[in-house]
C-alpha positions as CSV (number, residue, x, y, z in Angstrom):
1,M,72.5,17.0,10.6
2,S,69.6,15.1,11.9
3,E,67.9,16.1,15.1
4,R,64.9,14.7,16.9
5,V,62.8,15.3,20.0
6,I,62.6,11.4,21.4
7,V,60.2,11.2,24.5
8,H,60.6,8.1,26.5
9,E,57.5,7.5,29.1
10,G,56.6,5.0,32.3
11,L,58.2,5.0,35.8
12,N,61.3,2.5,34.8
13,V,62.3,5.0,32.0
14,F,65.2,6.2,34.4
15,A,66.7,2.4,34.8
16,E,65.5,1.8,31.0
17,H,67.7,4.6,29.4
18,A,70.2,4.8,32.3
19,E,73.0,4.4,30.1
20,K,72.5,6.7,27.4
21,W,71.6,9.7,29.9
22,N,74.5,9.2,32.5
23,S,76.7,9.5,29.4
24,L,75.0,12.5,28.2
25,L,75.5,14.1,32.2
26,E,79.3,13.3,31.8
27,R,79.6,14.8,28.4
28,A,77.6,17.7,30.0
29,G,80.1,18.1,32.9
30,N,77.3,16.4,35.4
31,P,75.3,19.8,36.7
32,S,73.1,18.5,39.4
33,F,73.5,15.5,41.6
34,F,69.8,15.2,41.0
35,L,70.1,14.4,37.4
36,R,71.7,11.1,38.2
37,A,69.8,8.4,36.5
38,D,69.7,6.3,40.0
39,W,68.4,9.1,42.1
40,L,65.7,9.7,39.4
41,N,64.5,5.8,39.0
42,C,64.6,6.0,42.6
43,W,62.4,9.0,42.8
44,A,60.3,7.5,40.5
45,K,59.5,4.4,42.3
46,H,58.2,6.1,45.4
47,W,56.6,9.3,44.2
48,A,55.4,9.0,40.3
49,E,52.7,6.4,40.0
50,N,50.0,8.7,39.6
51,R,51.8,10.9,37.2
52,K,53.1,11.1,33.5
53,T,56.9,10.5,33.9
54,M,59.1,11.1,30.7
55,L,62.4,11.0,29.8
56,V,62.5,14.3,27.2
57,V,65.9,14.1,25.0
58,V,67.0,15.6,21.9
59,E,69.5,13.4,19.4
60,R,71.5,14.9,17.1
61,N,73.2,11.8,14.4
62,G,72.4,9.1,16.9
63,E,74.1,10.6,19.8
64,W,71.9,12.6,22.5
65,I,72.8,15.9,22.7
66,G,70.3,17.4,25.6
67,G,67.4,16.2,27.6
68,L,64.8,17.1,30.4
69,P,63.2,14.9,33.1
70,L,59.7,15.6,33.4
71,I,56.7,15.0,35.0
72,L,53.1,15.6,34.1
73,G,50.5,16.0,36.7
74,K,48.5,18.2,39.0
75,G,50.7,21.0,40.8
76,R,50.8,24.2,41.7
77,I,51.5,27.8,39.9
78,G,52.4,30.3,43.0
79,A,50.7,29.5,46.4
80,R,46.8,29.6,44.8
81,W,46.1,27.8,41.4
82,K,46.9,24.4,41.1
83,V,46.5,22.6,37.2
84,Q,48.4,20.1,35.2
85,K,51.9,20.9,35.5
86,L,55.0,20.1,33.7
87,E,58.6,20.0,36.4
88,F,61.5,18.7,36.6
89,A,61.4,14.6,37.7
90,G,62.2,14.5,41.5
91,V,60.4,17.3,43.1
92,P,59.8,18.5,45.7
93,F,63.9,17.0,46.9
94,Y,66.2,18.4,43.9
95,D,68.1,21.0,45.2
96,R,69.4,21.9,41.8
97,M,68.2,21.2,38.3
98,E,69.4,21.9,34.9
99,L,69.1,20.7,31.3
100,P,72.7,19.0,30.3
101,A,74.1,19.4,27.4
102,A,77.8,19.6,27.0
103,T,77.4,23.1,24.9
104,A,76.0,25.9,25.6
105,K,74.4,25.9,21.6
106,D,73.7,22.4,22.3
107,C,71.5,23.5,25.3
108,E,69.8,26.1,23.7
109,R,69.4,24.0,20.7
110,S,67.6,20.9,22.8
111,L,65.8,23.3,24.4
112,E,64.3,25.1,22.0
113,L,63.2,21.6,19.9
114,I,61.2,20.2,23.7
115,L,59.9,23.6,24.0
116,Q,58.2,23.2,20.0
117,W,57.4,19.9,20.7
118,M,55.3,20.8,24.3
119,Q,53.5,23.4,22.3
120,R,52.8,21.1,19.0
121,D,52.1,17.5,20.6
122,L,51.9,17.5,24.1
123,K,48.6,17.2,25.6
124,S,46.4,18.6,28.9
125,W,49.3,21.0,30.5
126,T,48.7,24.5,31.6
127,A,52.2,25.2,32.9
128,L,56.0,24.1,32.8
129,G,57.1,25.6,36.2
130,L,61.0,24.4,36.3
131,H,62.5,25.2,40.2
132,E,65.9,25.3,41.6
133,V,67.6,26.4,38.4
134,P,71.2,28.7,38.3
135,N,71.3,31.7,37.5
136,G,73.8,32.6,34.8
137,S,73.7,28.6,34.0
138,H,73.1,27.6,30.2
139,T,69.8,26.4,31.1
140,L,68.6,29.5,32.4
141,N,70.4,31.7,29.4
142,A,68.7,29.3,26.8
143,F,65.4,30.1,28.5
144,K,66.2,33.9,28.0
145,S,67.3,33.7,24.5
146,I,64.4,31.6,22.9
147,S,61.9,33.5,25.0
148,R,63.3,37.2,23.0
149,K,63.7,34.7,19.7
150,R,60.2,33.7,19.6
151,G,58.4,35.4,21.4
152,F,56.8,33.8,24.7
153,E,56.6,35.4,27.8
154,L,59.2,33.9,30.5
155,H,58.4,34.6,34.0
156,T,61.4,34.1,37.2
157,V,62.0,35.0,40.5
158,L,64.5,34.4,42.8
159,A,64.4,31.2,44.8
160,S,67.0,30.6,46.7
161,K,70.8,31.6,47.4
162,A,73.4,28.7,47.9
163,P,76.7,30.0,49.6
164,L,79.8,27.5,49.1
165,L,82.6,26.8,50.5
166,D,86.2,25.9,49.4
167,L,87.9,23.8,52.0
168,H,91.1,24.7,50.4
169,G,91.5,27.9,51.8
170,G,89.3,27.2,55.2
171,G,86.7,30.1,54.4
172,K,87.2,33.6,56.2
173,T,85.0,33.8,59.9
174,S,85.4,36.8,62.2
175,S,87.4,36.4,65.5
176,K,84.1,36.7,67.3
177,Y,82.2,33.9,65.1
178,R,85.3,31.6,66.0
179,R,85.2,33.0,69.6
180,Q,81.5,31.6,70.3
181,L,82.3,28.5,68.4
182,R,84.8,27.7,70.9
183,Q,82.5,28.9,74.1
184,S,79.6,27.1,72.6
185,M,81.7,23.3,72.6
186,E,83.3,24.9,75.5
187,R,79.4,24.9,77.3
188,L,78.4,21.5,75.5
189,M,81.6,19.3,77.2
190,E,80.4,20.2,80.4
191,R,77.1,18.6,79.9
192,G,78.9,15.6,79.4
193,K,80.9,14.0,77.8
194,V,81.1,14.8,74.2
195,E,81.6,12.8,70.4
196,T,82.3,14.1,67.1
197,D,82.9,12.5,63.3
198,F,82.1,12.8,59.8
199,F,82.6,9.9,57.9
200,S,80.8,8.3,55.2
201,V,77.9,6.2,55.6
202,N,78.6,1.9,55.7
203,S,75.7,-0.1,54.0
204,Q,75.3,-2.2,57.2
205,D,74.9,0.7,59.3
206,I,71.9,2.4,56.9
207,E,69.0,1.6,58.9
208,S,70.5,2.4,62.5
209,L,71.8,5.7,61.7
210,I,68.6,6.5,59.7
211,Q,66.4,5.8,62.9
212,E,68.7,7.8,64.9
213,C,68.0,10.9,62.6
214,S,65.2,10.2,62.5
215,A,64.5,10.3,66.0
216,V,66.5,13.6,66.8
217,E,64.9,15.6,63.4
218,S,60.6,14.6,65.3
219,V,61.9,16.6,68.3
220,S,63.7,19.8,66.0
221,W,61.6,22.4,65.4
222,K,61.6,21.0,61.7
223,G,60.1,18.0,63.2
224,K,57.2,19.7,65.2
225,Q,56.4,22.0,61.9
226,G,56.1,18.8,59.8
227,V,58.5,19.8,57.2
228,G,61.6,17.4,57.7
229,I,62.9,14.9,55.6
230,F,62.0,12.1,57.6
231,R,58.6,13.3,58.7
232,N,56.6,10.3,57.7
233,E,56.9,6.4,57.0
234,G,57.0,7.7,52.8
235,F,59.5,10.0,53.0
236,R,61.8,7.7,55.7
237,K,61.5,4.5,53.3
238,F,62.8,6.9,49.8
239,M,65.6,7.9,51.9
240,L,66.4,4.8,53.1
241,D,66.6,3.2,49.3
242,V,68.6,6.2,48.4
243,W,71.2,5.7,51.1
244,K,71.5,2.2,49.7
245,I,72.0,3.3,46.6
246,L,74.8,5.8,47.6
247,A,76.4,4.2,50.5
248,P,77.9,1.4,48.3
249,E,80.0,4.5,46.8
250,K,80.9,6.2,49.5
251,G,77.9,8.5,48.0
252,I,76.7,9.9,51.7
253,A,78.4,11.6,54.5
254,L,77.3,12.1,57.6
255,A,78.4,14.7,60.3
256,T,77.8,13.9,63.9
257,I,77.8,15.1,67.4
258,R,76.7,12.8,70.4
259,L,76.7,13.6,74.3
260,D,77.2,10.8,76.8
261,G,76.8,8.6,73.3
262,N,72.7,9.9,72.2
263,L,72.8,11.8,68.8
264,I,72.0,15.3,69.5
265,I,73.2,16.8,66.0
266,Y,74.0,15.7,62.6
267,H,74.2,16.9,59.0
268,W,74.4,14.5,56.2
269,G,74.6,15.0,52.4
270,F,75.8,13.7,49.2
271,R,79.0,13.4,47.5
272,H,79.5,14.6,44.2
273,G,82.4,14.7,42.5
274,D,85.0,16.5,45.3
275,R,81.9,18.4,46.7
276,F,79.9,17.8,50.5
277,L,76.0,18.9,48.9
278,S,74.3,19.7,52.0
279,Y,71.1,17.8,52.2
280,N,69.6,17.8,55.6
281,M,70.5,18.9,59.8
282,A,69.2,18.8,62.7
283,Q,69.2,18.8,66.5
284,T,67.7,18.5,69.5
285,P,65.8,21.3,71.3
286,E,68.3,21.8,74.3
287,T,71.4,22.1,71.8
288,N,69.3,25.4,70.1
289,N,71.1,28.2,72.5
290,I,74.7,26.3,71.9
291,R,74.7,27.2,68.0
292,G,74.5,23.5,66.9
293,G,74.2,24.2,63.5
294,S,77.7,26.0,63.5
295,L,79.7,23.4,65.8
296,I,78.9,21.0,63.4
297,L,79.5,22.1,60.4
298,N,82.8,23.8,61.4
299,L,83.6,20.0,61.9
300,M,82.8,19.6,58.3
301,V,85.5,22.0,57.8
302,D,87.9,20.4,59.9
303,K,87.4,17.2,58.6
304,G,86.3,17.9,54.9
305,L,89.6,17.0,53.2
306,E,90.2,13.8,55.3
307,L,86.9,12.8,53.5
308,G,87.9,13.9,50.0
309,F,85.9,16.8,49.9
310,S,87.4,20.0,49.0
311,R,84.1,22.0,48.4
312,I,80.8,22.4,51.1
313,D,77.9,23.3,48.8
314,A,74.7,24.5,50.5
315,S,73.0,23.0,47.6
316,R,70.5,25.6,48.1
317,G,69.5,28.0,50.6
318,S,66.5,30.0,52.4
319,L,66.2,34.1,51.4
320,T,64.8,34.3,54.7
321,S,67.2,32.3,56.8
322,P,70.5,32.6,55.4
323,N,72.4,28.6,55.1
324,V,74.7,29.2,58.0
325,I,77.6,28.2,55.4
326,G,77.3,31.5,54.2
327,R,79.2,32.7,57.9
328,Y,82.4,31.8,55.5
329,H,82.0,34.3,53.2
330,G,82.4,32.3,50.3
331,P,80.6,32.6,46.4
332,I,76.7,32.7,46.5
333,R,75.0,31.0,43.8
334,D,71.6,32.2,42.8
335,H,68.7,29.5,41.8
336,G,65.5,30.9,40.4
337,N,62.1,29.4,39.5
338,L,60.3,30.3,36.0
339,V,57.5,29.7,34.4
340,V,56.3,29.2,30.9
341,Y,52.5,28.6,30.1
342,G,51.0,26.5,27.5
343,P,49.0,26.9,24.5
344,G,45.7,27.1,25.7
345,L,43.0,29.7,26.7
346,K,43.3,28.4,30.3
347,S,47.2,29.0,30.1
348,R,46.7,32.5,29.0
349,G,43.7,33.4,31.5
350,L,46.3,31.9,34.5
351,S,49.4,34.2,33.3
352,F,46.8,37.5,32.9
353,L,45.8,36.8,36.3
354,R,49.3,35.5,38.0
355,H,50.9,38.2,35.8
356,R,49.2,41.3,35.1
357,A,46.5,41.4,37.5
358,L,48.7,40.4,40.5
359,P,50.9,43.2,40.4
360,I,48.8,45.9,40.2
361,I,46.9,44.2,43.4
362,R,50.1,44.3,45.3
363,K,51.1,47.6,44.1
364,L,47.2,48.8,45.4
365,R,47.7,47.1,49.0
366,K,51.1,47.7,49.2
367,L,52.4,44.0,49.0
368,P,56.3,43.0,48.8
369,R,57.1,42.2,45.5
370,P,58.4,38.5,44.9
371,P,62.1,38.7,45.0
372,V,64.0,39.5,41.4
373,L,66.4,37.2,39.8
374,E,69.1,39.3,38.4
375,E,70.8,39.1,35.0
376,K,73.4,37.3,34.8
377,S,75.3,35.0,32.3
378,E,77.2,33.0,33.9
379,I,77.2,31.2,37.5
380,T,78.5,32.6,40.5
381,D,80.2,29.2,41.7
382,L,83.7,27.5,42.7
383,P,85.3,25.0,40.1
384,C,84.4,21.6,40.8
385,T,86.8,18.2,39.8
386,N,86.2,14.7,39.4
387,E,82.5,15.0,38.8
388,S,81.3,11.7,38.3
389,A,77.4,10.4,38.2
């Protein structure tokens, strides 16, 4: 049995090897929308110019059995240290990432060979930092297994919680919550004519819809704090290109609430098989006191099956401000961030500072510890059907 690590490099690497990469994703069950070759290629064109872009795959008897889309460049480990960092391509726009492989065994074997290649052949990297890896996934389990076998340190923290909703079941909301939704809609209707919609975006409407959404986001709290997905020209151009790629296959779904013809609340996301992957929502300030986020989610719950969705997936969710999808009391998928340090002296020094010295300082100063990623052997998730990249 012949196995080898193959490293493809360059800004066009995801387009050049799209056919074989997408074939691997299909055999792996398409674990993440953000592994798609067209998404990664679009991202690379906009954001990878000053970084080393790589598609690192493991080949067995001529077939790819696993791989990682990676970039190498300046990046932060923790809040303090900016170093030469290896991370998933697509940063910071992805919500979930994994190492695609058809089986858990292939995932672990691929990861083991890739880590050996990093330690032996890849130059000038200080740390491998991977974000939004589902807890209990083959990927995270493989990291833990290899860490135990090979004796290297693996550091993990809980990064986010992603609630999910099965639209066939409708979710379980309280009578109080449903009453609040009715009252909020009544208050909104008192202000003028209310129009609601949930639809797949057409190619000819992309620019006007992005312009409208961008205007709403700019006056929302996301715009005020500079954290919106349309916050500057570079971000808007990237999202415009993403929409242009996905709209012809009905890959962008958008929910809107308009008041007297003007957009006041929107929520859009990606289609991944039968899942709606929540990605971006914003509302104008005057709707903050009427549960705008809950109103538009309720619209999506009511209309989602008509658009061919069976699941609404928060994709990821804040630890401090739980995603409103959690109000429907479905399962919650945990995501973790993990760090593996390189072989050099700088890497060992950084590891000592972050994981030996800082915990002592936190304890002495009675500072909160990072959130712990609990041990899980399987993903807490909903089954997904017809997932096609």
